[in-house]
C-alpha positions as CSV (number, residue, x, y, z in Angstrom):
1,X,-19.6,-73.0,57.6
2,X,-18.7,-76.7,57.0
3,X,-21.8,-78.7,56.3
4,X,-22.1,-81.9,58.3
5,X,-24.0,-85.0,57.1
6,X,-25.6,-87.6,59.4
7,X,-25.8,-91.0,57.7
8,X,-28.2,-93.8,58.8
9,X,-26.4,-97.0,59.8
10,X,-28.0,-99.1,57.1
11,X,-27.0,-96.6,54.4
12,X,-23.4,-96.6,55.6
13,X,-23.4,-100.4,55.2
14,X,-24.8,-100.2,51.7
15,X,-22.3,-97.5,50.8
16,X,-19.4,-99.7,51.9
17,X,-20.7,-102.5,49.8
18,X,-20.9,-100.3,46.8
19,X,-17.5,-98.9,47.4
20,X,-16.1,-102.3,47.4
21,X,-17.4,-103.2,43.9
22,X,-15.2,-102.4,41.0
23,X,-17.6,-103.6,38.3
24,X,-19.7,-101.1,36.3
25,X,-22.7,-103.3,37.2
26,X,-23.2,-103.0,40.9
27,X,-25.1,-105.9,42.5
28,X,-25.6,-105.7,46.2
29,X,-26.7,-109.0,47.7
30,X,-28.9,-108.9,50.7
31,X,-27.1,-110.6,53.6
32,X,-29.2,-113.3,55.2
33,X,-29.2,-113.6,59.0
34,X,-28.0,-116.9,60.4
35,X,-30.8,-119.3,61.3
36,X,-31.4,-119.8,65.0
37,X,-29.1,-122.6,66.3
38,X,-30.8,-125.6,67.7
39,X,-30.5,-126.0,71.5
40,X,-30.3,-129.3,73.2
41,X,-31.5,-127.9,76.5
42,X,-33.0,-124.4,76.8
43,X,-33.8,-122.1,79.7
44,X,-36.1,-119.0,79.3
45,X,-37.1,-115.8,81.1
46,X,-40.4,-114.8,82.7
47,X,-42.1,-111.6,81.4
48,X,-43.5,-109.5,84.3
49,X,-44.5,-106.3,82.4
50,X,-45.3,-105.3,78.9
51,X,-46.6,-102.1,77.2
52,X,-47.0,-101.1,73.5
53,X,-46.0,-97.7,72.2
54,X,-45.5,-96.3,68.7
55,X,-43.0,-97.9,66.4
56,X,-40.0,-96.1,65.1
57,X,-38.7,-96.1,61.5
58,X,-35.9,-98.5,60.6
59,X,-33.5,-95.6,60.0
60,X,-34.4,-93.8,63.2
61,X,-31.4,-93.9,65.7
62,X,-33.7,-93.7,68.7
63,X,-33.1,-96.6,71.1
64,X,-36.2,-96.6,73.2
65,X,-35.5,-96.9,76.9
66,X,-37.4,-97.1,80.1
67,X,-36.4,-95.3,83.3
68,X,-37.1,-96.3,86.9
69,X,-36.8,-94.2,90.0
70,X,-38.4,-94.6,93.4
71,X,-40.1,-97.8,92.4
72,X,-42.0,-96.0,89.5
73,X,-41.4,-96.9,85.8
74,X,-41.4,-94.1,83.2
75,X,-41.9,-94.7,79.5
76,X,-42.5,-92.5,76.5
77,X,-44.4,-92.9,73.2
78,X,-42.2,-91.5,70.4
79,X,-45.0,-90.6,67.9
80,X,-47.7,-89.6,70.3
81,X,-45.4,-87.4,72.4
82,X,-46.6,-88.8,75.7
83,X,-44.8,-89.8,78.9
84,X,-46.4,-92.3,81.3
85,X,-45.7,-93.5,84.8
86,X,-46.4,-97.0,86.2
87,X,-46.2,-98.6,89.6
88,X,-46.3,-102.3,88.8
89,X,-48.9,-102.7,86.1
90,X,-51.0,-99.7,87.3
91,X,-50.7,-96.4,85.3
92,X,-50.3,-93.5,87.7
93,X,-50.4,-90.7,85.1
94,X,-49.9,-89.9,81.4
95,X,-49.1,-86.5,79.9
96,X,-48.9,-85.4,76.2
97,X,-46.0,-82.9,76.1
98,X,-44.9,-82.7,72.5
99,X,-47.3,-82.6,69.5
100,X,-44.4,-83.4,67.1
101,X,-43.4,-86.5,69.1
102,X,-40.4,-87.3,71.2
103,X,-37.0,-88.4,69.8
104,X,-34.8,-89.0,72.9
105,X,-34.9,-91.6,75.6
106,X,-36.4,-91.0,79.0
107,X,-34.4,-90.2,82.1
108,X,-35.7,-90.0,85.7
109,X,-33.9,-88.9,88.9
110,X,-34.1,-86.3,91.6
111,X,-37.8,-85.9,91.3
112,X,-38.0,-85.1,87.6
113,X,-38.5,-87.0,84.3
114,X,-36.6,-85.6,81.3
115,X,-37.3,-86.2,77.6
116,X,-36.6,-84.3,74.3
117,X,-37.8,-83.9,70.7
118,X,-36.3,-83.5,67.2
119,X,-36.7,-79.7,67.4
120,X,-34.3,-79.4,70.2
121,X,-36.9,-78.9,73.0
122,X,-36.2,-80.6,76.3
123,X,-38.9,-81.1,78.9
124,X,-38.8,-81.8,82.6
125,X,-41.9,-83.3,84.3
126,X,-42.7,-83.7,88.0
127,X,-42.3,-87.4,88.8
128,X,-45.3,-87.5,91.2
129,X,-47.9,-85.7,89.0
130,X,-46.5,-85.7,85.5
131,X,-47.0,-81.9,85.3
132,X,-44.4,-80.0,83.3
133,X,-41.9,-78.1,85.4
134,X,-39.9,-76.4,82.7
135,X,-38.9,-76.6,79.1
136,X,-35.8,-75.3,77.3
137,X,-34.9,-74.7,73.6
138,X,-31.5,-76.2,72.6
139,X,-29.5,-75.9,69.4
140,X,-30.1,-79.2,67.8
141,X,-32.4,-82.3,67.8
142,X,-32.2,-84.6,70.8
143,X,-31.8,-88.3,69.9
144,X,-30.2,-89.7,73.1
145,X,-31.1,-89.7,76.7
146,X,-30.1,-86.9,79.1
147,X,-28.2,-87.5,82.4
148,X,-29.4,-86.0,85.7
149,X,-26.7,-85.6,88.4
150,X,-25.4,-83.0,90.9
151,X,-28.2,-80.5,90.2
152,X,-27.6,-80.6,86.4
153,X,-29.4,-82.1,83.4
154,X,-26.6,-82.9,81.0
155,X,-27.7,-83.6,77.4
156,X,-25.9,-83.7,74.0
157,X,-27.7,-82.2,71.0
158,X,-27.2,-83.6,67.5
159,X,-25.1,-80.6,66.5
160,X,-22.4,-81.8,69.0
161,X,-23.1,-79.3,71.7
162,X,-23.2,-80.6,75.3
163,X,-25.5,-78.6,77.6
164,X,-25.5,-78.4,81.4
165,X,-29.0,-77.1,82.6
166,X,-30.1,-76.4,86.1
167,X,-32.4,-79.3,87.1
168,X,-34.8,-77.0,89.0
169,X,-35.4,-74.4,86.3
170,X,-33.9,-75.6,83.0
171,X,-31.7,-72.5,82.9
172,X,-28.5,-73.0,80.8
173,X,-25.5,-73.1,83.1
174,X,-22.8,-74.1,80.6
175,X,-22.2,-75.5,77.1
176,X,-19.3,-77.5,75.7
177,X,-18.9,-77.8,71.9
178,X,-17.6,-81.2,70.8
179,X,-15.6,-81.4,67.6
180,X,-17.4,-83.1,64.8
181,X,-16.8,-84.8,61.5
182,X,-18.2,-83.9,58.1
183,X,-19.8,-87.4,57.9
184,X,-21.0,-89.4,60.8
185,X,-23.6,-92.0,61.6
186,X,-27.0,-90.7,62.7
187,X,-26.8,-91.4,66.3
188,X,-25.5,-90.0,69.6
189,X,-24.2,-91.7,72.7
190,X,-25.8,-90.5,75.9
191,X,-23.6,-88.9,78.6
192,X,-22.7,-91.3,81.5
193,X,-21.6,-90.7,85.1
194,X,-17.9,-91.0,85.8
195,X,-18.2,-89.8,89.4
196,X,-20.7,-87.5,91.2
197,X,-19.3,-84.4,89.7
198,X,-18.0,-85.6,86.3
199,X,-19.7,-86.9,83.1
200,X,-18.2,-88.8,80.2
201,X,-19.3,-87.8,76.7
202,X,-18.3,-89.7,73.5
203,X,-18.2,-88.1,70.1
204,X,-18.2,-88.8,66.4
205,X,-14.5,-88.0,66.1
206,X,-13.7,-91.0,68.4
207,X,-12.7,-88.9,71.4
208,X,-13.8,-89.3,75.0
209,X,-14.4,-86.2,77.1
210,X,-14.6,-85.9,80.8
211,X,-16.5,-82.8,81.8
212,X,-17.3,-81.2,85.2
213,X,-21.0,-81.5,85.5
214,X,-21.3,-78.4,87.6
215,X,-19.2,-75.9,85.7
216,X,-18.7,-77.5,82.2
217,X,-14.9,-77.4,82.6
218,X,-13.0,-80.0,80.6
219,X,-11.1,-82.4,82.8
220,X,-9.9,-84.9,80.2
221,X,-10.0,-85.7,76.6
222,X,-8.6,-88.9,75.0
223,X,-8.7,-90.4,71.5
224,X,-9.9,-94.0,71.9
225,X,-10.2,-95.2,68.2
226,X,-8.5,-94.7,64.9
227,X,-9.4,-95.4,61.3
228,X,-7.3,-96.2,58.2
229,X,-10.2,-96.0,55.6
230,X,-9.6,-94.4,52.2
231,X,-13.1,-92.9,51.6
232,X,-15.3,-90.7,53.8
233,X,-17.6,-93.6,54.4
234,X,-14.8,-96.0,55.2
235,X,-13.3,-93.5,57.7
236,X,-16.5,-93.3,59.7
237,X,-15.5,-94.1,63.2
238,X,-18.3,-92.8,65.4
239,X,-18.8,-93.8,69.1
240,X,-22.6,-94.1,69.1
241,X,-22.7,-96.2,72.2
242,X,-22.3,-95.1,75.8
243,X,-19.0,-95.8,77.4
244,X,-18.9,-98.4,80.2
245,X,-17.1,-97.4,83.5
246,X,-15.6,-100.3,85.4
247,X,-13.6,-99.1,88.4
248,X,-10.6,-97.2,87.2
249,X,-11.2,-98.3,83.6
250,X,-13.6,-97.1,80.9
251,X,-14.5,-99.3,77.9
252,X,-15.5,-97.8,74.6
253,X,-16.6,-99.3,71.2
254,X,-16.7,-97.6,67.8
255,X,-18.0,-98.2,64.4
256,X,-15.2,-99.5,62.1
257,X,-12.8,-98.8,64.9
258,X,-11.8,-100.6,68.1
259,X,-12.9,-101.8,71.5
260,X,-10.6,-99.8,73.8
261,X,-9.9,-99.9,77.5
262,X,-8.6,-96.7,79.0
263,X,-7.1,-96.3,82.5
264,X,-8.7,-93.2,84.0
265,X,-6.0,-92.8,86.6
266,X,-3.2,-92.4,84.0
267,X,-5.5,-91.3,81.1
268,X,-3.7,-93.9,79.0
269,X,-5.0,-96.6,76.7
270,X,-4.4,-100.0,78.3
271,X,-5.3,-102.0,75.2
272,X,-7.2,-101.7,72.0
273,X,-8.5,-104.4,69.5
274,X,-10.0,-103.9,66.1
275,X,-13.8,-104.3,66.0
276,X,-16.9,-102.5,64.7
277,X,-19.8,-101.9,67.1
278,X,-22.5,-99.3,67.6
279,X,-23.7,-100.8,70.9
280,X,-22.6,-100.3,74.5
281,X,-20.1,-102.9,75.8
282,X,-20.8,-104.9,78.9
283,X,-18.3,-105.5,81.7
284,X,-18.6,-108.3,84.3
285,X,-15.6,-109.1,86.6
286,X,-12.6,-109.4,84.3
287,X,-14.6,-109.9,81.1
288,X,-15.6,-107.3,78.4
289,X,-18.5,-108.4,76.1
290,X,-19.0,-106.7,72.7
291,X,-21.7,-107.3,70.1
292,X,-20.2,-106.5,66.7
293,X,-22.0,-105.0,63.7
294,X,-21.6,-108.3,61.9
295,X,-23.4,-110.2,64.6
296,X,-20.4,-111.8,66.3
297,X,-20.2,-111.8,70.1
298,X,-16.8,-111.5,71.5
299,X,-15.4,-111.7,75.1
300,X,-12.1,-110.1,76.1
301,X,-10.1,-110.0,79.3
302,X,-10.5,-106.5,80.8
303,X,-6.9,-106.1,81.9
304,X,-4.9,-107.8,79.1
305,X,-7.2,-107.6,76.1
306,X,-6.8,-111.3,75.4
307,X,-9.7,-112.7,73.4
308,X,-11.5,-115.3,75.6
309,X,-14.1,-116.5,73.2
310,X,-16.0,-115.7,70.0
311,X,-19.6,-116.7,69.2
312,X,-20.5,-116.5,65.4
313,X,-23.8,-118.3,65.6
314,X,-25.8,-115.1,65.4
315,X,-24.1,-113.5,62.3
316,X,-26.1,-110.7,60.6
317,X,-28.9,-110.8,63.2
318,X,-28.5,-107.1,64.1
319,X,-27.6,-107.7,67.7
320,X,-28.4,-105.3,70.5
321,X,-26.1,-104.4,73.3
322,X,-25.2,-107.3,75.6
323,X,-26.0,-107.2,79.3
324,X,-25.5,-109.4,82.3
325,X,-28.6,-110.6,84.2
326,X,-27.5,-112.6,87.2
327,X,-25.0,-115.2,86.0
328,X,-26.1,-115.1,82.3
329,X,-25.3,-112.8,79.4
330,X,-28.2,-111.7,77.2
331,X,-28.4,-110.1,73.8
332,X,-31.4,-109.4,71.5
333,X,-31.7,-109.6,67.8
334,X,-33.7,-108.4,64.7
335,X,-36.5,-111.0,65.3
336,X,-37.1,-110.1,68.9
337,X,-35.3,-113.1,70.2
338,X,-33.5,-112.7,73.6
339,X,-30.5,-115.0,73.6
340,X,-29.2,-116.3,76.9
341,X,-25.5,-117.1,76.8
342,X,-23.0,-118.7,79.2
343,X,-20.5,-115.9,79.8
344,X,-17.6,-118.3,80.5
345,X,-17.9,-120.3,77.3
346,X,-20.0,-118.1,74.9
347,X,-22.4,-121.0,74.4
348,X,-26.1,-120.2,73.9
349,X,-28.1,-121.8,76.7
350,X,-31.6,-120.5,76.2
351,X,-33.9,-118.0,74.5
352,X,-37.1,-116.0,75.0
353,X,-39.2,-114.1,72.4
354,X,-40.5,-110.5,72.3
355,X,-41.9,-108.6,69.3
356,X,-39.7,-106.6,66.9
357,X,-36.0,-105.8,66.5
358,X,-34.5,-105.4,69.9
359,X,-32.9,-101.9,70.1
360,X,-31.8,-101.7,73.7
361,X,-31.4,-103.8,76.9
362,X,-30.9,-102.6,80.4
363,X,-30.7,-104.4,83.8
364,X,-32.3,-102.6,86.7
365,X,-32.9,-104.2,90.1
366,X,-32.0,-107.6,88.7
367,X,-34.6,-107.4,86.0
368,X,-34.2,-107.1,82.2
369,X,-35.7,-104.0,80.5
370,X,-36.3,-104.6,76.7
371,X,-37.3,-102.1,74.1
372,X,-37.8,-102.9,70.4
373,X,-38.1,-100.8,67.2
374,X,-41.8,-101.8,66.9
375,X,-42.5,-100.2,70.3
376,X,-42.8,-103.4,72.4
377,X,-41.5,-102.5,75.9
378,X,-41.2,-105.3,78.4
379,X,-39.6,-106.4,81.7
380,X,-38.3,-109.9,82.3
381,X,-36.6,-111.8,85.1
382,X,-35.0,-115.2,85.6
383,X,-37.3,-118.1,86.5
């Protein structure tokens, strides 16, 4: 059996720095984040909800998320192992379901809430009462959110096995084993919806797979990134971020790889540009937005791949995934700053502040959902 190694992102960066040193005396200098740029005029967001949960370790790949369904918000506490439901600021219920904590994001749809833990246990709770409906034991730890669609709960375990479970019972309907690499970053992209009966799954070998959510039948596979590194670390080319579907196109980013746009109709790559990113790309109109691992923000034309603008004011600030909120682009950083950016020019036009390194941003119902490594969960909206 080939042994596989999951490498924290920070350790991979350190290994690359060491690999680039030829001297016997290795000195790795800590890279300082750029100071916040001064803004002549600044706009800000309004916070409408906040809740504190347990913090996660710096090396933990969990990107805390919040889920919303039927006007109810669902959040988890990773260390306490609890799931809670809120309507507005009022808590409807809370249930402790895993004494060893929870390691996946939370997903809610079709009347259930789904979470998982590092032992490979997946739990489904009733949305209305919080009572556990079923649990299933999978083959590897769960470090990314599941997807609920077409009567299936689709989830990827950390051993590269994709499971399709019946959403009413948790019974295993199908599995699909993704190829893996001996070395990969410790992280896993969540499955995303391509159409009502098809899910997209990205893997550590830089392939994209379209799988029938009902039967588990493979409908498409496509390599979307390549690497020319010489060492195992330099050849890491994981897709740790969810693909973004935009009409007939799907946009992917990879670590030490490329941002790639694939035409789903022809199953051919439209264009690909070298970049390194472990966060989900954003698409708005004809623009693709990517936050790179070095802190640069880049905008590309969706159809041609032409670079529209680059913002390097936030270098080394550990940027989150970018998202569009109304007419503005937003991205979070290691200090909990939410940067508001003009999507046409790339200029920073405002900022707001939360607590802790921003790990994930989502926009639901024209509101910004923010989760940080220190467990600060909050919802914001434009003034």
